[in-house]
N, C-alpha and C positions, 0 to 999 in steps of 0.2 A: 543530588536531585533526582526526581522520580521519573521514571521512563514507561510507567502505565498511559496507556492512553485507551479512549473507549469510542470504538469503531461500530459502528449497525449494532449498538448494543453489546457487545462483545470488550471486556478490558483486557488490552494484549499488553504485554510487554513488547517495547520499541525494538529492544535487542534482537527480537527474533524474525529475522525477513519473512518467514516461511508464513507464518500466523499473519503477519499483516499483510503480506500478499495475498492470502485467502479472504480477510475483511475486505479488504479493498476490491479484490476483485467481485464480490458478494455486491458491494456499494455499486460498481458500475452494472452489474443486471439490474438492481434495481433504476439504476437512473435511464439504463434502457427502456426499461416499464412505464417509464414516467414518474416515479417515485423519486422527486428532486430535493424534497428538504432531508438532512442530514443533521446529526447532532454528535456532540465530542464532551466529555468531562476528564478533566486532571486534577487530581489529587496529589496534593503533597501534606506534612506535617501541618504546615503553616495556612493553607488555603485550598478549596475545591473550586473548580472554574466549570459550568457548564455553560455549553454556546450551542443554539440551533443555527444553521445557516443555509444556505443554498449549495448545492455540491459543484465542485470546481469544473472544469472545461475537460472535455472528453481526451481532447490532445495531454492536457496534466494530468490526467489522471492514468492514458496508456502508457505515458512516459515514465511516471511512479511506478506504475505495474510493471514495467519493462527492468526499472532499477532492481526494484525488489526479485523480481523473479531470477535476475543474474546472480543477486547475493544469496538467495534461498540456495541455488545451484552450487555454487561456492563452497556455504557451509555445507551443505549433503554430500556432496563428491569432494571437497576439499581442492577442487580447480574450477576456475571459471570459465564460462562456454564462450567459444571462438568460434567465431564465423572465417571458413577461406575466402581469400581474394579470387576473382574468376576474370581471367584474362579473354580475350577473342582475337585470334591471329587471323589473318586473313581478308 
């Protein structure tokens, strides 16, 4: 099964969260600049698929960017990012 995907004209390996995060962030910037048409293609030994579509909603894009950023951070540092809970007394 192929893990290659084309995002914003670049062919990426889906197992590398850092590369996918960079490509999706570039797509987000294009979306903010009102360049709303995106395309992707998937190639396998049996078939090739090219699709053009309007980009996802900003909420979906932001959610996926957060997930990829965390995965990239875990890959680079060997640990996932954590946030402390804040409590307020008084």
